[in-house]
C-alpha positions in Angstrom: 0.0 0.0 0.0 1.5 3.4 -1.1 2.0 6.0 1.8 -0.9 8.5 2.2 -0.8 11.4 -0.2 0.3 14.6 1.4 -2.1 17.6 1.4 -2.4 19.7 -1.7 0.1 22.5 -1.9 -1.0 26.2 -1.8 0.5 28.9 -4.0 3.3 30.3 -2.0 5.4 33.4 -2.1 9.0 33.2 -0.7 10.9 36.4 0.1 14.3 37.2 1.1 17.9 36.8 -0.3 18.3 33.9 -2.8 21.9 32.6 -3.3 23.0 30.0 -5.7 25.8 29.1 -8.1 24.5 29.2 -11.7 28.0 28.3 -13.0 31.0 26.7 -11.2 32.7 30.0 -11.0 29.8 32.4 -10.0 27.8 33.2 -7.0 24.5 34.7 -7.8 22.9 36.8 -4.9 19.4 38.0 -5.3 18.8 40.5 -2.5 15.2 41.6 -1.6 13.6 39.2 -4.1 10.3 37.3 -4.2 9.9 33.9 -5.7 6.4 32.5 -6.4 5.9 28.7 -6.3 2.8 27.2 -7.7 0.6 24.3 -6.5 3.0 21.8 -8.2 6.0 23.1 -6.3 7.4 24.8 -9.4 8.9 28.2 -9.5 6.5 30.4 -11.6 8.0 33.9 -11.2 10.8 35.8 -9.6 10.7 39.5 -9.0 12.8 42.1 -7.2 10.9 43.7 -4.3 10.3 47.5 -4.5 9.0 49.0 -1.4 9.2 52.6 -2.6 5.4 52.8 -3.1 4.7 51.7 0.5 5.7 54.9 2.2 8.3 55.7 4.7 7.7 52.6 6.7 8.8 50.5 3.7 6.3 47.8 4.8 7.1 44.4 3.2 3.8 43.0 4.5 1.8 45.7 2.6 3.7 45.0 -0.5 2.9 41.3 -0.3 -0.8 41.9 0.4 -1.0 44.5 -2.5 0.7 42.4 -5.1 0.2 38.7 -4.1 -3.2 38.8 -2.2 -4.5 35.2 -1.6 -1.0 33.6 -1.7 0.8 31.9 1.3 3.9 33.8 2.3 7.1 32.6 3.7 9.7 35.3 4.6 13.3 34.3 4.6 14.4 37.2 6.7 14.9 40.2 4.4 17.2 43.1 5.0 15.0 45.7 3.1 15.1 49.0 5.0 17.7 47.7 7.3 21.0 48.9 5.6 23.3 46.9 3.5 24.5 43.7 5.2 23.0 44.8 8.5 19.8 44.2 10.5 17.3 41.4 10.2 18.2 39.1 7.4 21.9 40.0 7.2 22.9 36.4 7.6 19.8 34.6 6.3 19.2 33.3 2.7 17.6 30.8 0.7 19.9 28.2 -0.9 19.2 25.4 -3.4 18.8 21.9 -1.6 21.8 19.7 -1.6 22.1 16.6 -3.8 23.9 13.7 -2.3 24.9 11.4 -5.2 26.2 8.6 -3.0 25.1 7.5 0.4 24.6 4.1 1.9 21.4 4.4 4.1 22.0 0.9 5.3 25.3 2.0 6.9 24.0 4.9 8.7 24.0 3.2 12.2 27.9 3.0 11.8 28.7 6.6 11.1 31.9 7.6 12.6 33.1 4.0 13.0 35.9 3.0 10.8 39.0 2.4 13.0 42.3 2.2 11.0 40.7 0.1 8.2 41.0 0.5 4.5 38.2 -0.4 2.0 38.2 -4.1 1.9 38.8 -5.0 5.5 36.4 -2.1 6.4 33.7 -3.9 4.4 34.2 -7.2 6.3 34.7 -5.8 9.7 31.9 -3.2 9.8 29.8 -3.0 6.9 28.6 -6.5 5.9 27.5 -7.6 9.3 25.5 -4.4 9.7 23.9 -4.7 6.2 23.0 -8.4 7.0 21.1 -7.3 10.1 18.8 -5.0 8.1 16.8 -8.1 6.9 14.8 -7.2 10.0 12.2 -4.7 9.0 12.0 -3.4 12.5 15.6 -2.6 12.6 15.6 -1.3 8.9 12.8 1.1 9.8 14.8 2.6 12.7 17.9 3.0 10.7 16.3 4.3 7.5 14.0 6.7 9.2 16.9 8.1 11.1 19.0 8.4 8.0 16.5 10.3 6.1 15.5 12.5 8.9 19.1 13.4 9.5 19.9 14.1 5.7 17.0 16.2 5.4 18.1 18.3 8.5 21.4 18.8 6.8 19.6 20.3 3.6 19.8 17.3 1.5 16.7 17.4 -0.6 17.9 14.7 -3.1 19.9 11.5 -2.1 20.9 8.5 -4.2 20.8 5.7 -1.6 22.2 2.2 -1.5 20.0 -0.1 0.6 21.0 -3.8 0.9 20.1 -7.1 -1.0 16.9 -7.5 1.0 13.9 -6.6 -1.2 11.5 -5.9 1.6 13.8 -3.5 3.5 14.8 -1.8 0.3 11.2 -1.2 -0.5 10.7 0.1 3.1 13.4 2.7 2.5 11.5 4.0 -0.7 8.3 4.2 1.4 10.1 6.2 4.1 11.5 8.7 1.6 7.9 9.2 0.2 6.5 9.6 3.7 9.2 12.1 4.6 9.1 13.9 1.4 12.6 13.4 0.3 13.6 13.1 -3.4 15.4 9.9 -3.7 17.0 7.2 -5.9 16.7 3.8 -4.3 19.0 1.0 -5.1 18.6 -2.7 -4.2 22.3 -3.8 -3.9 23.4 -6.7 -6.1 26.3 -9.1 -5.1 26.5 -12.7 -6.1 30.0 -14.0 -6.2 31.9 -16.2 -3.7 33.8 -13.2 -2.3 30.8 -12.0 -0.5 29.6 -13.4 2.9 27.1 -16.2 2.6 24.4 -14.2 4.3 24.6 -11.3 1.9 25.1 -13.1 -1.3 22.5 -13.3 -4.0 21.5 -16.9 -4.7 22.2 -16.5 -8.4 22.6 -13.8 -11.1 19.1 -14.5 -12.2 17.7 -14.1 -8.7 19.5 -10.8 -8.2 18.0 -9.4 -11.4 14.5 -10.6 -10.4 14.9 -9.1 -6.9 16.0 -5.9 -8.5 12.9 -6.0 -10.7 10.7 -6.5 -7.6 12.0 -3.4 -6.1 11.5 -1.5 -9.4 7.9 -2.8 -9.4 7.4 -1.6 -5.8 8.6 1.9 -6.5 6.5 2.0 -9.7 3.5 1.1 -7.7 4.0 3.7 -4.9 5.3 6.6 -7.2 4.3 5.7 -10.7 5.6 8.9 -12.1 8.8 8.9 -10.1 7.9 12.4 -9.0 10.0 11.9 -5.8 11.3 8.3 -5.7 13.2 6.6 -8.6 14.7 3.1 -8.8 18.4 2.9 -9.7 20.2 -0.2 -10.7 23.0 -1.0 -8.2 25.7 -3.6 -8.7 27.7 -3.1 -5.6 31.1 -3.0 -7.4 33.0 -5.3 -9.7 34.6 -7.5 -6.9 31.0 -8.4 -5.6 29.6 -9.4 -8.9 30.0 -12.2 -11.5 30.2 -11.5 -15.1 26.7 -13.0 -15.6 25.3 -10.6 -13.0 26.9 -7.6 -14.4 25.5 -8.5 -17.9 22.1 -9.1 -16.6 22.1 -5.7 -14.8 23.4 -3.9 -17.9 20.6 -5.5 -19.9 18.0 -4.5 -17.3 19.2 -0.9 -17.4 18.8 -0.9 -21.2 15.4 -2.4 -21.0 14.1 0.0 -18.4 16.2 3.1 -19.2 16.8 3.5 -15.4 19.9 5.1 -13.9 22.9 3.0 -12.5 25.0 3.6 -9.5 28.2 1.7 -8.5 31.7 2.2 -7.2 34.8 2.6 -9.3 38.5 2.8 -8.5 38.3 3.7 -4.8 41.2 1.9 -3.5 44.4 0.4 -5.0 44.0 -3.1 -3.5 40.5 -3.0 -4.9 41.8 -2.3 -8.4 44.3 -5.1 -8.0 41.6 -7.4 -7.1 39.6 -6.4 -10.2 42.6 -7.2 -12.3 42.8 -10.7 -10.9 39.1 -11.4 -11.3 38.9 -9.9 -14.8 42.5 -10.3 -16.3 41.3 -10.1 -20.0 39.9 -6.5 -19.5 41.9 -3.4 -20.0 40.8 -1.7 -16.8 38.3 -1.5 -14.0 36.2 0.8 -16.1 36.4 -1.5 -19.1 34.8 -4.2 -17.1 31.7 -2.0 -16.5 31.8 -0.9 -20.2 31.9 -4.4 -21.6 28.8 -5.3 -19.5 26.7 -2.4 -20.6 26.9 -0.5 -17.3 28.7 2.7 -18.5 25.9 4.9 -19.8 25.0 8.6 -19.6 22.8 7.6 -16.6 25.7 6.0 -14.6 27.0 7.6 -11.4 30.4 6.2 -10.3 31.5 6.8 -6.9 35.1 7.7 -5.9 37.1 7.3 -9.1 40.3 8.2 -7.2 42.8 6.3 -9.3 41.6 6.5 -12.8 44.0 6.3 -15.7 43.9 8.7 -18.6 42.4 6.0 -20.7 39.6 5.4 -18.2 38.9 9.1 -18.0 38.5 9.3 -21.8 36.1 6.3 -21.7 34.0 7.9 -19.0 33.8 11.1 -21.0 32.9 9.2 -24.2 30.1 7.3 -22.5 28.8 10.3 -20.6 29.0 8.7 -17.2 29.5 10.9 -14.2 31.5 10.9 -10.9 30.4 11.1 -7.3 33.3 12.7 -5.5 33.4 11.4 -1.9 36.2 13.3 -0.1 35.2 12.5 3.4 35.3 8.7 2.9 38.2 8.8 0.6 40.3 10.3 3.5 38.6 8.4 6.3 39.3 4.9 5.0 42.6 6.0 3.3 41.5 5.4 -0.2 43.3 8.5 -1.7 42.8 12.0 -3.0 40.5 12.4 -6.0 41.9 14.8 -8.6 38.5 16.5 -9.3 40.0 19.4 -11.3 41.5 16.8 -13.8 38.0 15.2 -14.0 36.4 18.5 -14.8 39.0 19.6 -17.2 38.4 16.2 -19.0 34.7 17.1 -19.3 33.5 14.6 -16.9 30.4 15.6 -14.7 31.1 15.6 -11.0 28.7 15.8 -8.0 29.3 15.2 -4.2 28.5 12.2 -2.1 28.8 11.7 1.7 29.4 7.9 1.2 28.1 7.2 4.7 29.4 5.3 6.6 32.8 5.4 5.0 32.2 9.0 5.4 31.7 10.1 8.9 29.0 12.7 8.2 25.7 12.6 6.5 26.2 16.4 5.6 26.8 17.5 2.0 28.1 20.8 3.6 30.8 18.8 5.2 31.6 17.0 2.0 31.8 20.5 0.2 34.3 21.8 2.6 36.4 18.6 2.5 36.3 18.8 -1.3 38.0 22.1 -0.9 40.5 20.8 1.6 41.3 17.7 -0.6 42.0 20.0 -3.6 44.2 22.2 -1.6 46.1 19.1 -0.3 46.6 18.0 -3.9 48.0 21.5 -4.7 50.3 21.3 -1.6 51.8 18.0 -2.5 52.2 18.6 -6.3 55.8 18.7 -7.4 57.4 22.0 -7.0 59.6 23.6 -9.7 63.2 22.4 -9.6 65.7 25.2 -9.0 66.6 27.0 -12.3 70.1 26.6 -13.6 71.6 28.2 -16.6 70.4 30.7 -19.1 67.1 29.8 -20.7 66.0 27.4 -18.0 62.3 27.2 -17.8 59.8 25.8 -15.3 57.7 23.0 -16.7 54.0 23.9 -17.0 53.0 21.1 -14.5 55.4 22.6 -11.9 54.3 26.2 -12.2 52.5 27.9 -9.3 49.5 28.5 -11.5 49.2 24.8 -12.3 49.4 23.9 -8.7 46.8 26.5 -7.7 44.4 25.3 -10.4 44.0 22.1 -8.5 42.3 24.1 -5.7 38.5 24.2 -5.8 36.8 27.4 -4.8 33.9 27.9 -2.6 31.6 28.5 -5.5 32.8 25.4 -7.3 32.3 23.2 -4.2 28.7 24.5 -3.7 28.0 24.0 -7.4 29.1 20.4 -7.1 26.8 20.1 -4.1 23.7 21.4 -6.1 23.8 21.7 -9.9 26.7 19.3 -10.3 24.9 16.5 -8.4 21.6 17.3 -10.2 23.3 16.9 -13.5 24.8 13.6 -12.5 21.4 12.2 -11.5 19.6 13.5 -14.5 17.8 16.3 -12.6 19.6 19.2 -14.6 17.1 22.0 -15.1 14.8 20.6 -12.5 16.7 21.2 -9.1 19.8 23.1 -7.9 18.9 26.6 -8.6 16.3 29.3 -8.6 15.3 29.7 -12.3 11.6 29.9 -13.3 10.5 26.4 -14.2 12.6 24.6 -11.6 11.2 22.9 -8.6 11.3 24.5 -5.1 13.9 22.2 -3.5 15.4 24.8 -1.1 16.9 25.3 2.4 16.8 28.4 4.5 20.2 29.1 5.9 20.5 31.4 9.0 23.8 32.5 10.4 22.5 35.6 12.2 21.2 33.5 15.1 24.7 32.9 16.3 25.2 34.7 19.6 28.7 35.9 18.8 29.9 35.7 22.3 26.7 37.1 24.0 24.9 33.8 24.7 23.9 32.1 27.8 26.0 29.0 27.4 29.4 28.3 29.1 31.9 31.0 28.4 29.1 33.2 27.1 28.6 31.4 23.8 25.2 30.4 22.8 24.0 27.1 21.0 22.2 28.7 18.1 25.0 28.1 15.6 28.8 28.0 15.1 29.2 31.0 12.7 29.6 34.5 13.9 28.9 37.5 11.6 30.4 41.0 12.4 28.4 43.1 9.9 31.3 43.7 7.7 31.2 40.6 5.5 30.4 40.5 1.9 27.9 38.0 0.6 30.8 35.9 -0.5 32.3 36.0 2.8 29.1 34.9 4.4 28.7 32.0 2.2 32.4 31.0 2.8 31.9 31.1 6.5 28.8 28.9 6.2 30.7 26.4 4.0 33.6 26.1 6.2 32.2 26.7 9.6 28.4 25.9 9.4 26.5 22.7 10.5 22.8 21.6 10.7 22.0 24.4 13.2 22.3 26.9 10.3 19.6 24.9 8.3 16.3 26.3 9.6 13.8 25.1 7.0 14.1 22.7 4.1 11.5 22.3 1.3 11.3 19.5 -1.4 9.0 20.2 -4.4 7.4 23.0 -2.5 6.6 21.0 0.6 8.1 21.7 4.0 10.0 18.5 5.1 12.2 19.8 7.9 12.1 22.7 10.3 14.6 23.4 13.1 12.8 24.5 16.3 
């Protein structure tokens, strides 16, 4: 039985400052704007607010009543009439909802637990035992409900989830996403070869495909148009799958035209294992390609150690990459060269990769993406000392070349929104504030931080970790949020026009 339908939306006007990243290098700030959202949760109009007609009081409420009578109204805390960067709204803005392109909902219970492990022993020590336990629907409901609620509280309006091999609990995850209103891609994890634990191994390639079809059918029954929840074909990764299973899933993807998610080149030991399992293939990427699993709808997590030939293949097939900087460092997989991927024309989004990643926050992933890029710049070879007339620094050793490895705040937040949307086939639908896009948005508030005048120990309040001093530009505020903010800064979250989280 599908979850009960939510109440019909009302036409709603949102006011305040709207911040987004239309391109990787730009930050768009629309101060004192109004955005109209229709009954379908779609942006129908955006206008700049002019209070000059409302008299000396500059009354926003009068302006709304005069121009938008009969509409619901949600104010994001405008600074109109309060002075540039000061007063109410100086640290409040609307921002597009985050897109998490890679997260294991089934591992949420283990967030923060990884010890000194690397990928393959981490799977056997922590991950497989936990995933096996989610055959229990009671436990699965607890874990999945907590995971979805937590990601929503961090501003994640879209998530691409891995569940487990268990059909019933995977279907339950889809139901929970619908109930809570999160846009989601739900993958029943396929893994059939002898390297998998007995309790998590699919009985056969045919059974794995049939069970995947069962989850697809369930999602089609509860959300026929995939307005919020979409099935996604999910081979765990090459070392978990037989050639027959990979071929079967490739054929299923072609038959259904559904997206695909999996892992690629996360860890050097994993890559060596793939070489042993598929010795006749040119590369890890080539294994997926020969089984019909590299498509324009494929999202590949990690991609830390791709060869130039593999990058060329991904670009040719139109497959995208989910950059997971937190887990890549947590379990010592490596530093993904994102600038290189972008320069090669490969689409990139961000993933939390819970629970290899220790946080379910895409904001944390964005800041770690910046830090990883700076680490890559720091460890890049320096120019050797010049000796003799005509000596030149090689291009790859130049300061400019090393600095280009760094990702800016704008680029990281673009990856967190529009970049992820493009990876998941949602380009033009979510990730920004253009007319015709859906209202997937979060209200960010930094001005609730006490800045040293609070009631907590030492005079610091508990309203948020970011302090504003009234001198910051909008670029400064956004940078402070990305590097210092947390879920306390996320006050409201909307998906397709519906309020799905409110911090009280």
